[in-house]
C-alpha positions in Angstrom: 24.7 -5.6 12.1 27.9 -3.8 12.7 27.9 -0.3 14.7 31.5 -0.1 14.7 32.3 -0.8 11.3 29.4 1.8 9.8 30.7 2.9 6.4 29.2 1.1 3.3 30.7 -1.9 2.2 29.6 -1.1 -1.2 32.3 0.5 -3.8 31.4 3.6 -4.9 29.6 4.9 -1.6 30.8 7.8 0.3 31.9 6.8 3.8 28.4 7.2 6.4 28.8 9.0 9.7 26.2 8.0 11.6 24.9 7.9 15.0 27.0 4.9 16.6 25.5 5.0 20.1 22.1 4.8 18.4 23.0 2.0 16.2 24.4 -0.1 19.3 21.7 0.5 21.6 18.8 -0.2 18.8 21.2 -3.6 18.1 20.6 -4.7 21.3 17.4 -4.1 22.2 16.0 -5.7 19.5 18.3 -9.1 20.6 16.8 -8.3 24.2 13.3 -8.8 22.7 13.6 -11.5 20.5 11.5 -14.7 20.4 13.5 -17.2 18.7 10.1 -19.0 18.7 8.5 -16.9 16.1 11.5 -16.1 14.2 10.8 -19.1 11.3 7.3 -18.7 11.2 7.9 -14.7 10.1 10.2 -15.2 7.9 8.2 -17.9 6.0 5.8 -16.1 5.8 7.8 -13.0 4.2 9.7 -15.1 2.2 12.7 -13.6 3.6 16.2 -14.7 2.9 17.2 -12.6 6.0 16.2 -14.1 9.0 13.8 -12.6 11.8 14.7 -11.9 15.7 11.1 -12.9 16.2 10.6 -8.9 17.4 6.7 -8.3 17.1 5.3 -5.0 15.7 4.2 -4.2 19.3 7.8 -4.8 20.6 9.4 -3.1 17.7 7.6 -0.2 18.2 8.2 0.5 21.9 12.1 -0.5 21.2 12.2 2.1 18.5 10.6 4.7 21.0 12.8 4.0 23.7 16.3 3.5 21.6 15.3 7.3 19.8 14.0 9.2 22.6 17.3 8.0 24.4 19.8 9.3 21.1 18.6 12.3 19.5 20.2 13.0 16.2 20.8 16.9 15.4 21.7 17.4 11.9 20.0 15.8 8.6 23.1 14.5 7.5 23.3 12.0 10.8 19.9 11.1 10.7 20.2 10.1 6.8 23.5 8.2 7.4 22.3 6.1 10.9 19.2 5.3 9.0 21.4 3.9 6.0 23.6 2.4 9.0 20.8 0.6 10.2 19.7 -0.5 7.2 23.3 -1.1 5.2 24.7 -3.2 7.8 21.6 -5.2 9.2 21.6 -8.8 10.1 18.3 -9.5 11.0 14.6 -7.5 9.3 13.6 -5.9 12.2 16.5 -4.1 12.1 15.7 -2.7 8.6 12.0 -2.1 10.1 13.2 0.0 12.5 15.5 2.0 9.6 12.0 3.0 8.2 10.5 3.9 11.5 14.0 6.7 12.2 13.0 7.9 8.8 9.3 8.2 10.1 9.7 9.2 13.7 8.3 13.2 14.7 11.4 14.3 15.7 12.6 14.6 12.2 9.7 15.6 10.7 11.9 19.2 9.5 14.0 16.7 7.6 12.0 15.0 6.0 13.0 16.9 2.8 14.0 16.0 -1.0 17.8 15.6 0.4 16.0 12.7 1.6 14.7 11.2 -1.6 18.3 9.0 -2.4 17.8 7.1 1.2 14.2 6.1 0.2 15.4 4.9 -3.1 18.1 2.8 -1.8 15.8 1.4 0.7 12.9 0.6 -2.0 15.6 -0.5 -4.7 17.9 -2.5 -2.6 15.0 -3.6 -0.1 13.0 -5.1 -3.0 10.1 -6.9 -1.0 6.5 -5.5 -0.6 6.6 -5.2 3.0 9.7 -2.4 2.9 7.8 -0.7 0.1 4.3 -0.7 1.2 5.9 1.3 4.3 8.0 3.4 2.7 6.2 4.4 -0.4 2.7 6.6 1.5 4.5 7.0 4.3 7.8 8.7 3.2 8.0 9.3 -0.3 4.0 10.6 0.4 5.3 12.7 2.8 7.7 14.4 -0.3 5.1 14.5 -2.6 2.4 17.0 -0.2 5.3 19.1 0.7 7.1 19.2 -2.5 4.1 18.4 -5.0 6.1 19.8 -8.5 9.3 17.9 -8.0 7.9 15.0 -6.5 5.5 14.3 -8.8 7.9 14.6 -11.6 9.8 12.0 -10.0 7.2 9.6 -9.6 6.4 9.8 -13.4 9.6 8.7 -14.3 9.5 6.1 -11.5 6.5 4.9 -13.2 8.4 3.6 -16.2 11.4 2.2 -14.3 12.6 -1.1 -15.2 12.1 -1.6 -11.3 8.9 -2.7 -10.4 9.4 -1.3 -6.6 9.7 1.8 -8.0 6.8 1.7 -9.7 4.8 0.4 -7.5 5.5 3.0 -5.1 4.7 5.7 -7.5 1.2 3.9 -7.5 0.7 3.9 -3.8 2.6 7.0 -2.3 -1.0 8.6 -2.5 -2.7 6.1 -0.2 -3.6 8.0 2.6 -4.4 11.5 0.5 -7.7 10.6 0.4 -9.4 13.7 -0.8 -6.3 15.3 -1.7 -5.2 12.6 -4.5 -3.9 13.6 -7.7 -6.1 11.9 -9.6 -4.5 12.6 -12.9 -1.1 11.7 -11.3 -2.6 8.2 -9.9 -4.0 7.7 -13.2 -0.7 8.7 -14.8 1.2 6.0 -12.7 -1.2 3.5 -12.9 -1.2 3.6 -16.8 2.6 2.0 -17.7 2.0 -0.9 -15.5 -1.4 -1.3 -16.0 -0.9 -4.3 -18.7 1.7 -5.9 -16.7 1.8 -9.2 -15.8 3.7 -8.9 -12.4 1.5 -9.8 -9.9 2.5 -6.8 -7.2 1.9 -4.3 -9.9 -1.4 -5.4 -10.5 -2.6 -5.5 -6.8 -1.3 -2.3 -6.4 -3.3 -0.8 -8.8 -6.2 -2.8 -7.2 -5.1 -1.6 -3.9 -5.0 2.3 -4.7 -8.2 2.4 -6.5 -9.3 0.6 -3.9 -8.1 3.2 -1.7 -9.5 5.9 -3.3 -13.1 4.8 -3.5 -13.2 5.4 -0.5 -13.0 9.0 -1.5 -14.4 9.1 -4.6 -16.5 5.5 -5.6 -17.7 7.1 -8.5 -14.5 8.0 -10.3 -13.4 4.2 -9.7 -15.8 3.0 -11.0 -15.3 5.5 -13.9 -12.3 4.5 -14.0 -12.5 0.5 -14.3 -15.4 0.6 -16.8 -13.2 2.6 -19.1 -10.1 0.3 -19.1 -11.7 -3.2 -17.9 -10.6 -5.0 -21.4 -6.5 -3.6 -20.0 -7.1 -4.2 -16.0 -5.9 -7.6 -14.7 -9.1 -9.3 -13.1 -7.0 -8.6 -9.7 -6.6 -5.2 -10.1 -10.5 -5.0 -10.6 -11.4 -7.0 -8.1 -9.4 -4.8 -5.6 -10.3 -1.5 -6.7 -14.3 -2.1 -6.3 -14.1 -4.5 -2.9 -15.7 -2.3 -1.2 -17.9 -0.6 -3.7 -19.7 -4.2 -4.6 -19.9 -4.6 -1.0 -21.9 -1.6 -0.3 -24.2 -2.6 -3.1 -23.1 0.5 -5.6 -22.7 -2.1 -8.6 -22.9 -6.4 -8.3 -20.4 -7.6 -10.7 -16.5 -6.2 -11.9 -16.9 -5.2 -15.2 
């Protein structure tokens, strides 16, 4: 990460004004906690072109807590610029994980407004892999859906039809943590454009979203899967009904 030169290198992007102190402290702390023996295995598991330092999740969380506490950000733009500077200038995947953690840090709850959406969208589209998207969708985009349901719902319906599979996946799984607050009509509408899609990560997302909602309303999920049994992939149906079958409510996948 080149925290000394944090502006975007992509043509057309405005110059960023991040906290270079936070960026530098994070970079140094992550490297101090690197485990070169773990790094190759982590990279291979994630099928990542970007290398790892070998910083595992507990150590990453501890680094982020310490660095973020020591370098408070007072303005929303400073916070967003710092997230994007870490993200864009990352040399290692853990740095991008840290950027996401800065995005969800409790100290910046008031900053998580619709103004943050372009930042989230950039990370989703640029990251283009499940480990990034599966953190950003429920924890960041989902938070906006709770706070700004009208505007965010409209955007999720748009993303559900996107040519970018990761925006589609986001629309499907953004309500994972909603439980009985789940907007079932929105969930159905976001699944619909991808229900016949052959892409593994969309099929998996459909099954995952339905499985989570099955913990709240198993009858709704059984009805939905039965109604769409001829369209849903075997993977989506199996994932959606896993808990229900285990509970003995039904015996087989439709």
